[in-house]
C-alpha positions as CSV (number, residue, x, y, z in Angstrom):
1,X,247.3,46.2,70.5
2,X,246.0,46.2,74.0
3,X,248.4,47.4,76.7
4,X,249.7,44.8,79.1
5,X,248.5,45.0,82.6
6,X,251.6,45.7,84.6
7,X,250.0,44.0,87.6
8,X,249.9,40.7,85.7
9,X,252.7,38.2,85.4
10,X,253.3,34.9,83.6
11,X,252.1,31.7,85.1
12,X,253.2,29.4,82.3
13,X,251.5,30.7,79.2
14,X,248.7,32.3,81.2
15,X,248.7,35.8,82.6
16,X,247.6,36.1,86.2
17,X,247.5,38.8,88.8
18,X,250.9,39.2,90.4
19,X,249.4,38.8,93.8
20,X,248.1,35.3,92.8
21,X,251.2,33.8,91.3
22,X,252.8,32.8,94.6
23,X,249.7,30.9,95.6
24,X,249.4,29.2,92.2
25,X,253.0,28.1,92.2
26,X,252.6,26.9,95.8
27,X,249.7,24.7,94.7
28,X,251.9,23.2,91.9
29,X,254.7,22.3,94.2
30,X,252.5,21.0,97.0
31,X,251.0,18.7,94.4
32,X,254.4,17.4,93.1
33,X,256.5,17.5,96.2
34,X,256.4,13.7,96.9
35,X,257.3,12.9,93.3
36,X,259.6,15.8,92.6
37,X,262.8,13.8,92.2
38,X,261.2,11.1,90.1
39,X,259.7,13.7,87.8
40,X,263.0,15.6,87.5
41,X,264.5,12.3,86.3
42,X,261.7,12.0,83.7
43,X,262.0,15.6,82.7
44,X,265.8,15.4,82.1
45,X,266.3,11.7,81.5
46,X,268.2,11.7,84.8
47,X,270.8,14.2,83.6
48,X,269.7,16.8,86.2
49,X,271.8,14.9,88.7
50,X,274.9,15.5,86.6
51,X,274.0,19.2,86.1
52,X,273.6,19.7,89.8
53,X,277.0,18.0,90.6
54,X,278.7,20.2,88.0
55,X,276.9,23.3,89.4
56,X,278.2,22.7,92.9
57,X,281.6,21.6,91.8
58,X,282.0,24.9,90.0
59,X,280.7,27.0,92.9
60,X,284.1,27.7,94.6
61,X,282.5,27.0,98.0
62,X,285.1,26.0,100.5
63,X,285.4,24.5,104.0
64,X,283.8,26.8,106.6
65,X,281.6,28.7,104.2
66,X,278.0,29.6,104.9
67,X,275.7,28.8,101.9
68,X,272.1,29.7,101.2
69,X,270.3,27.4,98.8
70,X,267.0,29.0,97.7
71,X,264.1,26.9,96.3
72,X,266.1,24.1,98.0
73,X,263.3,21.6,97.4
74,X,264.3,18.1,98.2
75,X,267.9,18.9,99.3
76,X,270.0,17.8,96.3
77,X,272.1,20.9,96.2
78,X,272.4,21.2,100.0
79,X,273.6,17.6,100.4
80,X,276.4,18.3,97.9
81,X,277.2,21.7,99.5
82,X,277.5,20.0,103.0
83,X,280.4,17.9,101.6
84,X,282.2,21.1,100.5
85,X,281.7,23.3,103.6
86,X,282.7,20.5,106.1
87,X,281.8,20.5,109.8
88,X,282.8,24.1,110.2
89,X,280.4,25.4,107.6
90,X,276.7,25.8,107.4
91,X,274.1,25.3,104.6
92,X,270.6,26.8,104.8
93,X,267.8,25.5,102.6
94,X,265.2,28.2,102.0
95,X,261.9,27.5,100.2
96,X,258.6,29.1,100.1
97,X,256.8,25.8,100.1
98,X,256.5,23.9,103.4
99,X,255.8,20.6,101.6
100,X,259.0,20.8,99.6
101,X,260.9,21.7,102.8
102,X,259.4,18.7,104.6
103,X,260.4,16.3,101.8
104,X,263.9,17.7,101.8
105,X,264.3,17.4,105.6
106,X,263.1,13.8,105.6
107,X,265.4,12.8,102.7
108,X,268.5,14.4,104.1
109,X,267.8,13.0,107.5
110,X,267.4,9.5,106.0
111,X,270.8,10.1,104.3
112,X,272.4,11.1,107.7
113,X,272.8,14.7,106.7
114,X,271.9,16.5,110.0
115,X,273.3,19.3,112.1
116,X,274.9,21.4,109.4
117,X,271.6,22.1,107.5
118,X,268.9,24.5,108.6
119,X,265.5,24.7,106.9
120,X,263.8,28.1,106.6
121,X,260.4,28.9,105.1
122,X,260.9,32.1,103.2
123,X,260.1,34.2,100.1
124,X,263.1,34.7,97.9
125,X,262.0,38.3,97.2
126,X,262.4,39.3,100.9
127,X,265.1,37.2,102.6
128,X,265.1,37.1,106.5
129,X,268.9,37.4,106.8
130,X,271.2,40.3,107.5
131,X,273.3,42.0,104.9
132,X,276.6,40.3,103.8
133,X,275.8,37.1,105.6
134,X,276.6,34.3,103.1
135,X,279.7,33.3,101.1
136,X,277.4,31.9,98.3
137,X,273.7,31.9,97.4
138,X,272.4,29.3,95.0
139,X,269.1,28.7,93.3
140,X,268.6,25.6,91.1
141,X,265.5,25.3,88.9
142,X,263.6,27.8,91.1
143,X,264.1,31.3,89.8
144,X,261.6,30.8,86.9
145,X,258.9,30.3,89.6
146,X,259.6,33.5,91.5
147,X,257.1,36.3,90.9
148,X,259.5,39.2,91.0
149,X,262.9,37.9,89.7
150,X,264.6,41.3,89.9
151,X,263.7,41.5,93.6
152,X,265.0,38.0,94.3
153,X,268.3,38.7,92.5
154,X,268.7,42.0,94.5
155,X,268.1,40.1,97.7
156,X,270.6,37.5,96.8
157,X,273.2,40.2,96.2
158,X,272.2,42.0,99.5
159,X,272.9,38.9,101.7
160,X,276.2,38.0,100.0
161,X,279.5,39.0,101.6
162,X,281.9,41.1,99.4
163,X,283.4,38.6,97.0
164,X,280.6,36.2,97.5
165,X,279.0,34.4,94.5
166,X,275.4,34.0,93.4
167,X,274.7,31.1,91.1
168,X,271.6,30.2,89.2
169,X,271.0,26.9,87.5
170,X,268.0,27.0,85.3
171,X,266.4,25.6,82.2
172,X,267.1,28.0,79.4
173,X,266.9,28.5,75.6
174,X,268.1,25.5,73.5
175,X,270.9,26.6,71.1
176,X,270.8,23.7,68.8
177,X,268.1,24.2,66.1
178,X,267.7,20.4,65.4
179,X,267.1,19.7,69.0
180,X,264.3,22.3,69.5
181,X,261.4,20.4,67.9
182,X,262.3,17.2,69.8
183,X,262.5,19.2,73.0
184,X,259.1,20.7,72.4
185,X,257.5,17.3,71.8
186,X,259.1,16.0,75.1
187,X,258.0,19.1,77.0
188,X,254.4,19.5,75.8
189,X,253.3,16.1,74.7
190,X,255.3,13.5,76.6
191,X,255.9,15.3,80.0
192,X,252.3,16.0,80.9
193,X,251.5,12.3,80.1
194,X,254.3,11.2,82.3
195,X,253.1,13.5,85.0
196,X,249.6,12.0,84.9
197,X,251.0,8.4,84.8
198,X,253.5,8.7,87.6
199,X,252.2,11.6,89.7
200,X,248.5,11.7,88.9
201,X,249.0,15.4,87.8
202,X,249.4,16.5,84.2
203,X,248.5,20.1,84.7
204,X,251.4,20.9,87.1
205,X,253.9,19.4,84.6
206,X,252.4,21.3,81.7
207,X,252.9,24.4,83.8
208,X,256.5,23.5,84.5
209,X,257.2,23.0,80.8
210,X,255.5,26.4,80.0
211,X,257.4,28.2,82.7
212,X,260.7,27.2,81.1
213,X,259.6,28.8,77.8
214,X,258.6,32.0,79.6
215,X,261.7,32.3,81.7
216,X,264.3,34.9,80.5
217,X,266.8,33.4,78.1
218,X,270.6,33.4,78.7
219,X,271.2,37.0,77.7
220,X,268.1,38.4,79.3
221,X,268.9,36.8,82.6
222,X,272.5,38.0,82.4
223,X,271.1,41.5,82.0
224,X,268.8,41.1,85.0
225,X,271.8,40.1,87.1
226,X,273.7,43.1,85.9
227,X,270.8,45.4,86.8
228,X,270.7,43.8,90.2
229,X,274.2,45.0,90.8
230,X,276.3,41.9,90.3
231,X,279.8,42.1,88.9
232,X,281.6,39.5,86.7
233,X,278.3,38.2,85.5
234,X,278.6,35.3,83.1
235,X,276.8,32.1,82.0
236,X,277.7,28.8,80.7
237,X,275.4,26.5,78.7
238,X,275.0,22.9,79.5
239,X,273.5,20.3,77.2
240,X,273.1,22.7,74.2
241,X,271.4,25.3,76.3
242,X,268.7,23.1,77.8
243,X,270.1,24.5,81.1
244,X,272.5,27.3,81.8
245,X,274.6,28.2,84.9
246,X,274.6,31.9,85.6
247,X,277.0,33.5,88.0
248,X,277.6,36.9,89.5
249,X,279.8,38.3,92.3
250,X,279.1,40.9,94.8
251,X,282.1,43.4,94.7
């Protein structure tokens, strides 16, 4: 068996140079930014909105807290967090893709969410914030697109205050055997066709489906969080493991 090139990483089911993945992922999200919320509805049958509400409701974020939402995309998590932190708190949306940040800024502004939200173009593997700065750091449906997940998790821990919580909402491994074949048909047959029909882009949505399968499953991601130095690491499956919420605390 040929040895795996350690300088290569997964880009969906392909192996690409690690130095190229960020650019390739950027092209995907630049392509889908304008239709991102619509396609999330199509990918999850609209259930992603309930998952996100549950994710934020279980965050423990309180009035006056400072929250960083990584891969903040179109601002769904940030809008819910603003309601929790109140006028004394702050929410920062961080994303590596300028197109996604722009869509998020426009949509939150249209909803009247201004003043308490900052938008920062950044790489999750090297956050431009001081140590122990945030009460909570979240990332929803974004960690699987990060080139070096271990580095991103370590950075999330670094910028958390003692007692602060990191939360990851991500597609994961389906736990119900009868659901798996239906999920595969939806992911690899239906979703790319919907992407072509509604967004004019089947390839990006095939990548998104592939990236879910290559992402660490529940136990593997739990181990990555432990190795990053988090305490009280746990996860909770939603919708038979289609997604999972992972949590860890900085001691």
